[in-house]
C-alpha positions in Angstrom: 0.0 0.0 0.0 1.0 3.6 -0.5 0.0 6.2 2.2 -0.8 9.8 1.4 -3.3 12.5 2.5 -6.6 13.7 1.2 -5.9 17.4 2.0 -9.3 19.0 2.2 -8.9 19.7 5.9 -5.4 21.2 5.4 -6.9 23.5 2.8 -9.6 24.6 5.1 -7.1 25.3 7.9 -4.7 27.3 5.5 -7.5 28.9 3.5 -6.3 27.1 0.3 -3.4 25.5 -1.4 -0.8 28.0 -2.4 2.4 26.1 -3.1 2.2 22.4 -4.0 6.0 21.9 -3.7 6.0 23.3 -0.1 3.2 21.0 0.9 4.8 17.9 -0.6 8.1 18.8 1.2 6.2 18.9 4.5 4.4 15.6 3.8 7.6 13.9 2.7 9.3 15.0 5.9 6.6 13.1 7.8 6.9 10.0 5.6 3.8 10.2 3.4 4.0 9.2 -0.3 1.9 12.0 -1.8 -1.7 13.4 -2.0 -4.9 12.0 -3.5 -5.6 14.7 -6.1 -3.4 16.7 -8.4 -5.4 19.9 -8.8 -4.8 21.5 -12.3 -6.1 24.5 -14.0 -5.0 23.4 -17.5 -3.2 20.6 -19.3 0.2 22.4 -19.1 -0.4 22.9 -15.4 -1.2 19.2 -14.9 2.0 18.2 -16.6 4.1 20.8 -14.7 2.7 19.7 -11.3 3.0 16.0 -12.2 6.7 16.7 -12.9 7.0 18.3 -9.4 5.6 15.2 -7.8 7.9 13.0 -9.9 11.0 15.0 -9.2 10.4 14.9 -5.4 9.7 11.2 -5.3 6.1 11.7 -4.5 2.9 10.7 -6.3 -0.9 11.2 -6.5 -3.8 8.9 -7.3 -6.1 11.0 -9.5 -6.3 14.4 -11.2 -9.0 17.1 -10.9 -9.4 19.8 -13.5 -11.8 22.7 -13.9 -14.4 20.4 -15.5 -15.3 16.8 -15.1 -14.2 16.1 -18.7 -10.8 17.6 -18.0 -10.4 15.5 -15.0 -11.2 12.3 -16.9 -8.9 13.1 -19.8 -5.9 14.3 -17.7 -6.2 11.4 -15.2 -6.0 9.0 -18.1 -3.1 10.9 -19.7 -1.2 10.9 -16.4 -1.6 7.1 -16.1 -4.0 7.1 -13.1 -6.9 4.7 -12.8 -9.9 6.5 -11.2 -11.8 9.7 -11.0 -14.5 10.8 -8.5 -18.1 10.2 -9.8 -19.0 13.8 -10.2 -22.5 13.9 -11.8 -24.1 17.2 -10.9 -26.4 17.2 -7.9 -25.2 14.6 -5.3 -27.2 15.9 -2.4 -29.7 13.9 -0.4 -32.5 15.6 -2.3 -31.7 14.0 -5.7 -33.6 10.9 -6.7 -31.4 7.8 -6.1 -32.3 6.2 -9.4 -31.5 9.4 -11.3 -28.2 9.7 -9.5 -27.3 6.1 -10.5 -28.4 6.7 -14.1 -26.0 9.6 -14.3 -23.2 7.7 -12.8 -23.6 4.9 -15.2 -23.3 7.4 -18.1 -20.1 8.7 -16.6 -18.9 5.1 -16.2 -19.3 4.5 -19.9 -17.4 7.6 -20.8 -14.6 6.9 -18.4 -14.2 3.4 -19.7 -13.3 4.8 -23.1 -10.3 6.5 -21.4 -9.4 3.5 -19.3 -10.3 5.0 -16.0 -13.1 4.1 -13.5 -15.7 6.5 -12.0 -15.7 5.9 -8.3 -18.3 7.0 -5.7 -17.3 8.8 -2.6 -19.6 7.7 0.3 -20.1 10.8 2.3 -22.4 12.2 5.1 -25.2 14.4 3.8 -24.6 13.3 0.2 -26.6 10.9 -2.0 -24.6 7.7 -1.1 -24.3 8.1 2.7 -25.6 5.0 4.5 -24.3 1.4 4.4 -27.4 0.1 2.5 -27.2 3.0 0.0 -23.6 2.1 -0.8 -24.5 -1.5 -1.3 -27.5 -0.6 -3.5 -25.4 1.8 -5.5 -22.8 -0.9 -6.2 -25.5 -3.2 -7.5 -27.1 -0.5 -9.7 -23.7 0.8 -11.0 -21.7 -2.4 -11.5 -18.9 -0.6 -13.3 -18.3 1.9 -10.5 -15.5 1.9 -8.0 -15.4 3.3 -4.5 -13.6 6.2 -3.0 -14.1 4.4 0.3 -14.3 6.7 3.4 -14.2 4.7 6.6 -15.0 7.7 8.8 -18.1 8.9 6.9 -19.5 5.3 6.8 -18.8 4.7 10.5 -20.4 8.1 11.4 -23.5 7.1 9.3 -23.8 3.8 11.3 -22.3 1.6 8.7 -19.7 -1.2 8.9 -16.5 -0.4 7.0 -15.0 -3.8 7.6 -18.0 -5.6 6.0 -17.7 -3.4 2.9 -14.0 -4.2 2.6 -14.7 -7.9 2.9 -17.4 -7.9 0.3 -16.2 -5.2 -2.1 -12.4 -4.9 -1.8 -12.2 -5.4 -5.6 -14.3 -2.3 -6.1 -12.2 -0.1 -3.8 -10.1 2.3 -5.9 -8.8 4.4 -2.9 -9.3 4.5 0.8 -9.9 7.6 3.0 -8.9 6.6 6.5 -10.3 8.8 9.2 -11.5 8.5 12.8 -14.7 9.9 14.4 -14.9 11.8 17.6 -18.3 12.1 19.2 -18.5 15.6 20.8 -21.8 14.9 22.6 -24.9 12.8 22.3 -26.9 15.6 20.7 -28.7 14.2 17.6 -28.6 16.5 14.6 -31.2 17.1 12.0 -29.9 14.1 9.9 -30.3 11.8 12.9 -26.6 11.4 13.8 -24.7 12.3 16.9 -22.7 15.5 17.0 -19.3 14.5 15.7 -16.1 15.7 14.1 -13.3 13.8 12.3 -9.9 13.5 14.1 -6.5 12.0 14.0 -6.2 8.2 13.8 -6.4 6.6 17.3 -8.4 9.5 18.8 -11.8 8.3 17.8 -14.4 7.4 20.4 -17.4 6.1 18.5 -16.3 2.4 18.9 -15.0 2.1 15.4 -11.4 0.7 14.8 -9.6 1.6 11.6 -7.0 -1.1 12.3 -9.7 -3.7 11.6 -10.2 -2.1 8.2 -6.5 -2.1 7.6 -6.4 -5.8 8.5 -9.3 -6.6 6.2 -7.7 -4.6 3.4 -4.4 -6.6 3.8 -6.2 -9.9 4.0 -8.0 -9.0 0.7 -4.7 -8.2 -1.0 -5.5 -4.5 -1.4 -2.3 -2.8 -2.6 -3.6 0.7 -3.5 -3.6 4.1 -1.9 -4.7 4.8 1.6 -5.1 8.5 2.2 -5.4 9.9 5.7 -8.0 12.7 5.9 -8.9 15.0 8.7 -11.9 17.1 7.6 -11.5 19.2 10.8 -8.3 20.3 12.4 -8.2 22.0 15.8 -4.4 22.5 15.7 -1.6 22.7 13.1 -2.6 20.0 10.5 1.0 18.6 10.3 0.7 17.7 14.0 -2.4 15.7 13.4 -1.0 14.1 10.2 2.1 13.1 12.0 0.1 11.5 14.8 -1.9 9.6 12.2 1.2 8.5 10.3 2.9 7.3 13.6 -0.3 5.4 14.4 0.0 3.3 11.2 3.8 2.9 11.7 3.2 1.6 15.3 0.5 -0.8 14.0 3.0 -2.2 11.5 1.3 -1.0 8.3 3.9 1.5 7.3 7.6 0.8 7.0 9.5 3.9 7.9 11.8 5.3 5.2 
């Protein structure tokens, strides 16, 4: 496996991404192999940034451009294997069958480029709950999964069961822990939670069981640590999470 970060939370903390080389230097210092998405504004920018990753001995697992079509084309050109299934409205309000129809269309287009459209299970979005992810995988047999352990756990699902049944559909893993702030139930019916560094979760879910299931299934892809919310300097949290996986024996220190 390769270990990187999905840097949404870092971007929230910093207010954006201003210098990809600086960020990669900081991540490399910790021990990470790269980031999930190369963000590009144009084809020349995609090539330039891919070169930075290569020169630094780092990598990425997909590319996102200013349009969905750009993302598909540039991901294929850069030799990567999946893109997020981005099909317009992905909120809870969209009809599930309409959502799946749109994803199947994207799957067909992606197949022409040799990449796979992958759903990101996510709280407050169309594919949120365990049964919805299972139903989606049945209705969209060509889709992969951007598999988020924290979002599924927070929605009451069983990430280990998904790995055991659908490891062959997982294109990338977002590994995150869930911290229950209090027992207040929000409008969506879930406890008041935030995402936190690995090992600090308190909702009874164990990411090491997911890692064990992935290893048993022979998964050899990317695992990206993601903290949607940082309460302190993100590199501190990311270091804690990295050390958590080192101590568990899943990462060999460089």
